[in-house]
Gaussian input, Z-matrix of N, CA and C with variables (Angstrom, degrees):
# hf/3-21g

backbone

0 1
 N
 C     1     B1
 C     2     B2     1     A1
 N     3     B3     2     A2     1     D1
 C     4     B4     3     A3     2     D2
 C     5     B5     4     A4     3     D3
 N     6     B6     5     A5     4     D4
 C     7     B7     6     A6     5     D5
 C     8     B8     7     A7     6     D6
 N     9     B9     8     A8     7     D7
 C    10    B10     9     A9     8     D8
 C    11    B11    10    A10     9     D9
 N    12    B12    11    A11    10    D10
 C    13    B13    12    A12    11    D11
 C    14    B14    13    A13    12    D12
 N    15    B15    14    A14    13    D13
 C    16    B16    15    A15    14    D14
 C    17    B17    16    A16    15    D15
 N    18    B18    17    A17    16    D16
 C    19    B19    18    A18    17    D17
 C    20    B20    19    A19    18    D18
 N    21    B21    20    A20    19    D19
 C    22    B22    21    A21    20    D20
 C    23    B23    22    A22    21    D21
 N    24    B24    23    A23    22    D22
 C    25    B25    24    A24    23    D23
 C    26    B26    25    A25    24    D24
 N    27    B27    26    A26    25    D25
 C    28    B28    27    A27    26    D26
 C    29    B29    28    A28    27    D27
 N    30    B30    29    A29    28    D28
 C    31    B31    30    A30    29    D29
 C    32    B32    31    A31    30    D30
 N    33    B33    32    A32    31    D31
 C    34    B34    33    A33    32    D32
 C    35    B35    34    A34    33    D33
 N    36    B36    35    A35    34    D34
 C    37    B37    36    A36    35    D35
 C    38    B38    37    A37    36    D36
 N    39    B39    38    A38    37    D37
 C    40    B40    39    A39    38    D38
 C    41    B41    40    A40    39    D39
 N    42    B42    41    A41    40    D40
 C    43    B43    42    A42    41    D41
 C    44    B44    43    A43    42    D42
 N    45    B45    44    A44    43    D43
 C    46    B46    45    A45    44    D44
 C    47    B47    46    A46    45    D45
 N    48    B48    47    A47    46    D46
 C    49    B49    48    A48    47    D47
 C    50    B50    49    A49    48    D48
 N    51    B51    50    A50    49    D49
 C    52    B52    51    A51    50    D50
 C    53    B53    52    A52    51    D51
 N    54    B54    53    A53    52    D52
 C    55    B55    54    A54    53    D53
 C    56    B56    55    A55    54    D54
 N    57    B57    56    A56    55    D55
 C    58    B58    57    A57    56    D56
 C    59    B59    58    A58    57    D57
 N    60    B60    59    A59    58    D58
 C    61    B61    60    A60    59    D59
 C    62    B62    61    A61    60    D60
 N    63    B63    62    A62    61    D61
 C    64    B64    63    A63    62    D62
 C    65    B65    64    A64    63    D63
 N    66    B66    65    A65    64    D64
 C    67    B67    66    A66    65    D65
 C    68    B68    67    A67    66    D66
 N    69    B69    68    A68    67    D67
 C    70    B70    69    A69    68    D68
 C    71    B71    70    A70    69    D69
 N    72    B72    71    A71    70    D70
 C    73    B73    72    A72    71    D71
 C    74    B74    73    A73    72    D72
 N    75    B75    74    A74    73    D73
 C    76    B76    75    A75    74    D74
 C    77    B77    76    A76    75    D75
 N    78    B78    77    A77    76    D76
 C    79    B79    78    A78    77    D77
 C    80    B80    79    A79    78    D78
 N    81    B81    80    A80    79    D79
 C    82    B82    81    A81    80    D80
 C    83    B83    82    A82    81    D81
 N    84    B84    83    A83    82    D82
 C    85    B85    84    A84    83    D83
 C    86    B86    85    A85    84    D84
 N    87    B87    86    A86    85    D85
 C    88    B88    87    A87    86    D86
 C    89    B89    88    A88    87    D87
 N    90    B90    89    A89    88    D88
 C    91    B91    90    A90    89    D89
 C    92    B92    91    A91    90    D90
 N    93    B93    92    A92    91    D91
 C    94    B94    93    A93    92    D92
 C    95    B95    94    A94    93    D93
 N    96    B96    95    A95    94    D94
 C    97    B97    96    A96    95    D95
 C    98    B98    97    A97    96    D96
 N    99    B99    98    A98    97    D97
 C   100   B100    99    A99    98    D98
 C   101   B101   100   A100    99    D99
 N   102   B102   101   A101   100   D100
 C   103   B103   102   A102   101   D101
 C   104   B104   103   A103   102   D102
 N   105   B105   104   A104   103   D103
 C   106   B106   105   A105   104   D104
 C   107   B107   106   A106   105   D105
 N   108   B108   107   A107   106   D106
 C   109   B109   108   A108   107   D107
 C   110   B110   109   A109   108   D108
 N   111   B111   110   A110   109   D109
 C   112   B112   111   A111   110   D110
 C   113   B113   112   A112   111   D111
 N   114   B114   113   A113   112   D112
 C   115   B115   114   A114   113   D113
 C   116   B116   115   A115   114   D114
 N   117   B117   116   A116   115   D115
 C   118   B118   117   A117   116   D116
 C   119   B119   118   A118   117   D117
 N   120   B120   119   A119   118   D118
 C   121   B121   120   A120   119   D119
 C   122   B122   121   A121   120   D120
 N   123   B123   122   A122   121   D121
 C   124   B124   123   A123   122   D122
 C   125   B125   124   A124   123   D123
 N   126   B126   125   A125   124   D124
 C   127   B127   126   A126   125   D125
 C   128   B128   127   A127   126   D126
 N   129   B129   128   A128   127   D127
 C   130   B130   129   A129   128   D128
 C   131   B131   130   A130   129   D129
 N   132   B132   131   A131   130   D130
 C   133   B133   132   A132   131   D131
 C   134   B134   133   A133   132   D132
 N   135   B135   134   A134   133   D133
 C   136   B136   135   A135   134   D134
 C   137   B137   136   A136   135   D135
 N   138   B138   137   A137   136   D136
 C   139   B139   138   A138   137   D137
 C   140   B140   139   A139   138   D138
 N   141   B141   140   A140   139   D139
 C   142   B142   141   A141   140   D140
 C   143   B143   142   A142   141   D141
 N   144   B144   143   A143   142   D142
 C   145   B145   144   A144   143   D143
 C   146   B146   145   A145   144   D144
 N   147   B147   146   A146   145   D145
 C   148   B148   147   A147   146   D146
 C   149   B149   148   A148   147   D147
 N   150   B150   149   A149   148   D148
 C   151   B151   150   A150   149   D149
 C   152   B152   151   A151   150   D150
 N   153   B153   152   A152   151   D151
 C   154   B154   153   A153   152   D152
 C   155   B155   154   A154   153   D153
 N   156   B156   155   A155   154   D154
 C   157   B157   156   A156   155   D155
 C   158   B158   157   A157   156   D156
 N   159   B159   158   A158   157   D157
 C   160   B160   159   A159   158   D158
 C   161   B161   160   A160   159   D159
 N   162   B162   161   A161   160   D160
 C   163   B163   162   A162   161   D161
 C   164   B164   163   A163   162   D162
 N   165   B165   164   A164   163   D163
 C   166   B166   165   A165   164   D164
 C   167   B167   166   A166   165   D165
 N   168   B168   167   A167   166   D166
 C   169   B169   168   A168   167   D167
 C   170   B170   169   A169   168   D168
 N   171   B171   170   A170   169   D169
 C   172   B172   171   A171   170   D170
 C   173   B173   172   A172   171   D171
 N   174   B174   173   A173   172   D172
 C   175   B175   174   A174   173   D173
 C   176   B176   175   A175   174   D174
 N   177   B177   176   A176   175   D175
 C   178   B178   177   A177   176   D176
 C   179   B179   178   A178   177   D177
 N   180   B180   179   A179   178   D178
 C   181   B181   180   A180   179   D179
 C   182   B182   181   A181   180   D180
 N   183   B183   182   A182   181   D181
 C   184   B184   183   A183   182   D182
 C   185   B185   184   A184   183   D183
 N   186   B186   185   A185   184   D184
 C   187   B187   186   A186   185   D185
 C   188   B188   187   A187   186   D186
 N   189   B189   188   A188   187   D187
 C   190   B190   189   A189   188   D188
 C   191   B191   190   A190   189   D189
 N   192   B192   191   A191   190   D190
 C   193   B193   192   A192   191   D191
 C   194   B194   193   A193   192   D192
 N   195   B195   194   A194   193   D193
 C   196   B196   195   A195   194   D194
 C   197   B197   196   A196   195   D195
 N   198   B198   197   A197   196   D196
 C   199   B199   198   A198   197   D197
 C   200   B200   199   A199   198   D198
 N   201   B201   200   A200   199   D199
 C   202   B202   201   A201   200   D200
 C   203   B203   202   A202   201   D201
 N   204   B204   203   A203   202   D202
 C   205   B205   204   A204   203   D203
 C   206   B206   205   A205   204   D204
 N   207   B207   206   A206   205   D205
 C   208   B208   207   A207   206   D206
 C   209   B209   208   A208   207   D207
 N   210   B210   209   A209   208   D208
 C   211   B211   210   A210   209   D209
 C   212   B212   211   A211   210   D210
 N   213   B213   212   A212   211   D211
 C   214   B214   213   A213   212   D212
 C   215   B215   214   A214   213   D213
 N   216   B216   215   A215   214   D214
 C   217   B217   216   A216   215   D215
 C   218   B218   217   A217   216   D216
 N   219   B219   218   A218   217   D217
 C   220   B220   219   A219   218   D218
 C   221   B221   220   A220   219   D219
 N   222   B222   221   A221   220   D220
 C   223   B223   222   A222   221   D221
 C   224   B224   223   A223   222   D222
 N   225   B225   224   A224   223   D223
 C   226   B226   225   A225   224   D224
 C   227   B227   226   A226   225   D225
 N   228   B228   227   A227   226   D226
 C   229   B229   228   A228   227   D227
 C   230   B230   229   A229   228   D228
 N   231   B231   230   A230   229   D229
 C   232   B232   231   A231   230   D230
 C   233   B233   232   A232   231   D231
 N   234   B234   233   A233   232   D232
 C   235   B235   234   A234   233   D233
 C   236   B236   235   A235   234   D234
 N   237   B237   236   A236   235   D235
 C   238   B238   237   A237   236   D236
 C   239   B239   238   A238   237   D237
 N   240   B240   239   A239   238   D238
 C   241   B241   240   A240   239   D239
 C   242   B242   241   A241   240   D240
 N   243   B243   242   A242   241   D241
 C   244   B244   243   A243   242   D242
 C   245   B245   244   A244   243   D243

   B1=1.3855
   B2=1.5756
   B3=1.2885
   B4=1.5060
   B5=1.5039
   B6=1.4219
   B7=1.4677
   B8=1.4805
   B9=1.3118
   B10=1.3510
   B11=1.5079
   B12=1.3152
   B13=1.4764
   B14=1.4623
   B15=1.2256
   B16=1.3902
   B17=1.5558
   B18=1.3338
   B19=1.5205
   B20=1.4616
   B21=1.3784
   B22=1.4185
   B23=1.5392
   B24=1.3126
   B25=1.4508
   B26=1.5369
   B27=1.3170
   B28=1.5395
   B29=1.5623
   B30=1.3034
   B31=1.3965
   B32=1.5539
   B33=1.3472
   B34=1.6058
   B35=1.5673
   B36=1.2529
   B37=1.4345
   B38=1.5669
   B39=1.2997
   B40=1.4812
   B41=1.5706
   B42=1.2972
   B43=1.4124
   B44=1.6132
   B45=1.2194
   B46=1.5234
   B47=1.4026
   B48=1.3831
   B49=1.4039
   B50=1.4494
   B51=1.3837
   B52=1.4815
   B53=1.5349
   B54=1.2999
   B55=1.4267
   B56=1.5194
   B57=1.3075
   B58=1.5055
   B59=1.4159
   B60=1.3791
   B61=1.5003
   B62=1.5595
   B63=1.2761
   B64=1.3373
   B65=1.6115
   B66=1.3488
   B67=1.4071
   B68=1.5454
   B69=1.3193
   B70=1.4743
   B71=1.4088
   B72=1.4149
   B73=1.4844
   B74=1.5346
   B75=1.3485
   B76=1.4160
   B77=1.5006
   B78=1.2862
   B79=1.3839
   B80=1.5687
   B81=1.2270
   B82=1.5155
   B83=1.4746
   B84=1.2730
   B85=1.5265
   B86=1.5207
   B87=1.3881
   B88=1.5533
   B89=1.5530
   B90=1.3614
   B91=1.4418
   B92=1.6164
   B93=1.3490
   B94=1.4045
   B95=1.5265
   B96=1.4497
   B97=1.5395
   B98=1.4530
   B99=1.3501
   B100=1.5087
   B101=1.4592
   B102=1.2322
   B103=1.4099
   B104=1.6329
   B105=1.2871
   B106=1.3356
   B107=1.5651
   B108=1.2686
   B109=1.5883
   B110=1.4105
   B111=1.3836
   B112=1.4314
   B113=1.5073
   B114=1.3371
   B115=1.5634
   B116=1.5490
   B117=1.2466
   B118=1.5454
   B119=1.6043
   B120=1.2737
   B121=1.4833
   B122=1.5603
   B123=1.3023
   B124=1.5362
   B125=1.4714
   B126=1.2462
   B127=1.5812
   B128=1.5220
   B129=1.3342
   B130=1.4673
   B131=1.6124
   B132=1.3109
   B133=1.4573
   B134=1.4656
   B135=1.2712
   B136=1.4082
   B137=1.4534
   B138=1.3301
   B139=1.5044
   B140=1.6035
   B141=1.3354
   B142=1.6053
   B143=1.4333
   B144=1.3163
   B145=1.4370
   B146=1.5665
   B147=1.2729
   B148=1.4403
   B149=1.5823
   B150=1.2695
   B151=1.4630
   B152=1.5809
   B153=1.3006
   B154=1.4384
   B155=1.4964
   B156=1.3813
   B157=1.4139
   B158=1.5695
   B159=1.3055
   B160=1.4893
   B161=1.5505
   B162=1.3377
   B163=1.5011
   B164=1.5665
   B165=1.3530
   B166=1.5611
   B167=1.5270
   B168=1.3413
   B169=1.4179
   B170=1.5367
   B171=1.2944
   B172=1.4235
   B173=1.5231
   B174=1.3196
   B175=1.4674
   B176=1.6440
   B177=1.2801
   B178=1.4795
   B179=1.5193
   B180=1.3744
   B181=1.4620
   B182=1.4294
   B183=1.3504
   B184=1.4285
   B185=1.5576
   B186=1.3664
   B187=1.4640
   B188=1.4884
   B189=1.2324
   B190=1.4620
   B191=1.4877
   B192=1.3280
   B193=1.4198
   B194=1.5136
   B195=1.2951
   B196=1.5096
   B197=1.4565
   B198=1.3381
   B199=1.4447
   B200=1.6229
   B201=1.2718
   B202=1.4042
   B203=1.5799
   B204=1.4173
   B205=1.4113
   B206=1.4818
   B207=1.3195
   B208=1.4940
   B209=1.5458
   B210=1.3163
   B211=1.4704
   B212=1.5135
   B213=1.2976
   B214=1.4960
   B215=1.4814
   B216=1.3760
   B217=1.3484
   B218=1.5373
   B219=1.3756
   B220=1.5262
   B221=1.5265
   B222=1.2635
   B223=1.4913
   B224=1.6068
   B225=1.2529
   B226=1.3781
   B227=1.5387
   B228=1.3737
   B229=1.3713
   B230=1.4733
   B231=1.2726
   B232=1.5211
   B233=1.5340
   B234=1.3369
   B235=1.4732
   B236=1.4918
   B237=1.4263
   B238=1.3407
   B239=1.5327
   B240=1.3590
   B241=1.4310
   B242=1.4862
   B243=1.2955
   B244=1.4777
   B245=1.3697
   A1=113.71
   A2=116.74
   A3=123.99
   A4=113.43
   A5=114.60
   A6=113.70
   A7=112.18
   A8=120.08
   A9=124.36
   A10=112.94
   A11=117.24
   A12=122.14
   A13=111.95
   A14=123.78
   A15=130.09
   A16=109.02
   A17=117.04
   A18=121.38
   A19=111.40
   A20=119.94
   A21=122.29
   A22=111.06
   A23=115.45
   A24=117.96
   A25=116.04
   A26=112.07
   A27=117.15
   A28=107.80
   A29=121.51
   A30=124.83
   A31=113.59
   A32=112.05
   A33=115.23
   A34=105.85
   A35=123.84
   A36=123.33
   A37=105.03
   A38=119.57
   A39=117.95
   A40=107.04
   A41=120.21
   A42=122.35
   A43=108.45
   A44=116.46
   A45=115.28
   A46=117.50
   A47=118.21
   A48=122.39
   A49=111.15
   A50=121.22
   A51=121.85
   A52=110.61
   A53=119.25
   A54=123.89
   A55=109.33
   A56=119.28
   A57=122.95
   A58=111.39
   A59=117.19
   A60=119.83
   A61=104.05
   A62=126.66
   A63=125.65
   A64=109.80
   A65=116.98
   A66=117.08
   A67=112.69
   A68=118.40
   A69=123.12
   A70=119.59
   A71=119.47
   A72=123.10
   A73=108.57
   A74=117.77
   A75=116.29
   A76=118.59
   A77=125.62
   A78=127.25
   A79=113.30
   A80=114.82
   A81=120.59
   A82=113.18
   A83=117.48
   A84=119.90
   A85=112.68
   A86=116.56
   A87=115.29
   A88=109.25
   A89=125.21
   A90=114.41
   A91=112.43
   A92=122.35
   A93=120.27
   A94=110.93
   A95=112.27
   A96=116.14
   A97=109.76
   A98=119.72
   A99=118.15
   A100=112.32
   A101=117.26
   A102=123.84
   A103=110.35
   A104=118.68
   A105=118.70
   A106=112.99
   A107=117.35
   A108=120.31
   A109=111.19
   A110=119.17
   A111=121.33
   A112=110.38
   A113=117.49
   A114=114.74
   A115=110.36
   A116=116.94
   A117=118.46
   A118=109.75
   A119=110.37
   A120=112.52
   A121=111.13
   A122=118.56
   A123=123.55
   A124=103.47
   A125=125.05
   A126=127.94
   A127=109.59
   A128=119.62
   A129=122.03
   A130=108.08
   A131=118.18
   A132=124.41
   A133=107.32
   A134=121.79
   A135=125.72
   A136=118.69
   A137=120.93
   A138=120.20
   A139=107.34
   A140=102.94
   A141=111.78
   A142=110.70
   A143=115.73
   A144=123.98
   A145=111.16
   A146=116.77
   A147=121.97
   A148=112.11
   A149=119.81
   A150=119.85
   A151=106.09
   A152=121.42
   A153=119.65
   A154=111.45
   A155=118.96
   A156=120.10
   A157=113.50
   A158=116.49
   A159=120.23
   A160=105.19
   A161=116.77
   A162=121.39
   A163=109.65
   A164=115.05
   A165=115.33
   A166=111.80
   A167=119.06
   A168=125.03
   A169=113.03
   A170=115.91
   A171=121.30
   A172=114.34
   A173=112.00
   A174=119.55
   A175=110.09
   A176=115.02
   A177=120.43
   A178=115.73
   A179=113.54
   A180=115.60
   A181=111.54
   A182=125.47
   A183=124.25
   A184=113.00
   A185=115.69
   A186=118.76
   A187=111.99
   A188=113.19
   A189=119.93
   A190=112.61
   A191=118.27
   A192=127.60
   A193=106.20
   A194=117.58
   A195=121.30
   A196=115.25
   A197=119.50
   A198=121.06
   A199=111.65
   A200=119.35
   A201=126.14
   A202=110.44
   A203=109.99
   A204=113.00
   A205=115.45
   A206=118.37
   A207=121.93
   A208=113.88
   A209=115.17
   A210=116.27
   A211=110.27
   A212=118.89
   A213=124.85
   A214=109.54
   A215=118.93
   A216=121.79
   A217=114.32
   A218=110.66
   A219=115.42
   A220=106.36
   A221=129.74
   A222=126.86
   A223=102.37
   A224=127.60
   A225=119.27
   A226=116.08
   A227=117.48
   A228=123.56
   A229=109.92
   A230=118.61
   A231=121.44
   A232=109.71
   A233=117.63
   A234=123.48
   A235=111.73
   A236=117.50
   A237=124.75
   A238=113.95
   A239=117.85
   A240=124.57
   A241=116.17
   A242=118.80
   A243=119.52
   A244=110.90
   D1=-28.99
   D2=176.36
   D3=-59.52
   D4=-32.16
   D5=179.12
   D6=-66.34
   D7=-36.63
   D8=179.02
   D9=-64.11
   D10=-38.24
   D11=171.04
   D12=-63.39
   D13=-39.06
   D14=-175.57
   D15=-71.33
   D16=-39.33
   D17=170.46
   D18=-63.86
   D19=-42.00
   D20=175.89
   D21=-59.34
   D22=-51.27
   D23=179.72
   D24=-55.87
   D25=-37.17
   D26=177.76
   D27=-63.85
   D28=-38.85
   D29=174.40
   D30=-63.54
   D31=-40.43
   D32=178.84
   D33=-72.44
   D34=-32.99
   D35=-177.52
   D36=-73.15
   D37=-39.96
   D38=-178.46
   D39=-65.86
   D40=-41.76
   D41=178.89
   D42=-63.25
   D43=-47.67
   D44=178.04
   D45=-63.96
   D46=-35.03
   D47=173.87
   D48=-64.45
   D49=-39.80
   D50=177.06
   D51=-62.78
   D52=-41.46
   D53=-178.95
   D54=-61.75
   D55=-43.23
   D56=174.95
   D57=-63.35
   D58=-37.29
   D59=179.93
   D60=-65.76
   D61=-47.44
   D62=-172.49
   D63=-69.80
   D64=-22.42
   D65=176.23
   D66=-76.61
   D67=-6.02
   D68=175.29
   D69=122.33
   D70=6.01
   D71=174.83
   D72=-68.78
   D73=130.28
   D74=176.20
   D75=-56.27
   D76=142.03
   D77=-170.79
   D78=-58.79
   D79=-34.82
   D80=176.54
   D81=-61.59
   D82=-21.95
   D83=-175.99
   D84=-98.68
   D85=-8.58
   D86=-178.09
   D87=-64.68
   D88=-39.88
   D89=178.86
   D90=-59.96
   D91=-33.04
   D92=179.87
   D93=-73.21
   D94=-30.20
   D95=173.07
   D96=-68.15
   D97=-35.33
   D98=176.16
   D99=-60.28
   D100=-41.66
   D101=-177.30
   D102=-69.86
   D103=-38.60
   D104=173.88
   D105=-68.40
   D106=-40.40
   D107=172.72
   D108=-59.94
   D109=-42.40
   D110=-178.08
   D111=-67.24
   D112=-41.93
   D113=177.31
   D114=-65.54
   D115=-34.87
   D116=176.82
   D117=-61.22
   D118=-47.84
   D119=-176.29
   D120=-69.29
   D121=-35.52
   D122=-178.19
   D123=-69.85
   D124=-42.06
   D125=-176.22
   D126=-68.42
   D127=-19.21
   D128=-178.52
   D129=-76.50
   D130=-18.24
   D131=171.67
   D132=-67.50
   D133=144.68
   D134=174.78
   D135=-91.37
   D136=-9.18
   D137=-174.18
   D138=-114.55
   D139=150.80
   D140=177.35
   D141=104.58
   D142=148.79
   D143=174.83
   D144=-70.32
   D145=156.52
   D146=-178.07
   D147=-60.95
   D148=-39.43
   D149=-176.10
   D150=-67.21
   D151=-38.46
   D152=175.11
   D153=-60.97
   D154=-43.61
   D155=-177.45
   D156=-68.77
   D157=-31.10
   D158=179.51
   D159=-68.29
   D160=-47.62
   D161=-179.47
   D162=-62.80
   D163=-43.10
   D164=178.82
   D165=-66.75
   D166=-33.72
   D167=176.95
   D168=-64.26
   D169=-44.34
   D170=176.13
   D171=-65.38
   D172=-47.96
   D173=177.92
   D174=-57.37
   D175=-46.10
   D176=175.25
   D177=-57.22
   D178=-48.92
   D179=-179.79
   D180=-70.15
   D181=-33.55
   D182=173.67
   D183=-67.44
   D184=-37.35
   D185=172.13
   D186=-56.28
   D187=-52.57
   D188=179.63
   D189=-52.89
   D190=-47.77
   D191=-179.73
   D192=-58.59
   D193=-52.19
   D194=-179.97
   D195=-62.26
   D196=-36.34
   D197=171.13
   D198=-59.66
   D199=-45.04
   D200=-178.77
   D201=-62.45
   D202=-47.87
   D203=178.24
   D204=-64.47
   D205=-42.85
   D206=173.55
   D207=-57.49
   D208=-46.42
   D209=178.49
   D210=-60.94
   D211=-46.15
   D212=-179.67
   D213=-56.90
   D214=-45.88
   D215=179.33
   D216=-60.18
   D217=-47.81
   D218=-177.58
   D219=-66.47
   D220=-42.15
   D221=-175.56
   D222=-71.89
   D223=-35.30
   D224=177.29
   D225=-70.39
   D226=-29.56
   D227=173.32
   D228=-67.55
   D229=-42.94
   D230=-177.50
   D231=-68.19
   D232=-37.10
   D233=178.00
   D234=-66.71
   D235=-38.18
   D236=178.58
   D237=-66.03
   D238=-39.40
   D239=-179.83
   D240=-76.91
   D241=-11.02
   D242=-177.60
   D243=-75.99

């Protein structure tokens, strides 16, 4: 069940990162912002050692960044081929 929660958190981080980007953060800094948001969300949980939380936060942030990049590439490809 923890994996489902992690996937949901990645989607939340993706959404929050997009909101921060629309508020004026340069696009190159959004992946770093995703990692910071992920670390904050993971540290709100009460269980587990710090080292595991840091690793989980980094993985969630990078996952959210990869989802964003993948969606962006697919939409650009679709627009290009129309």
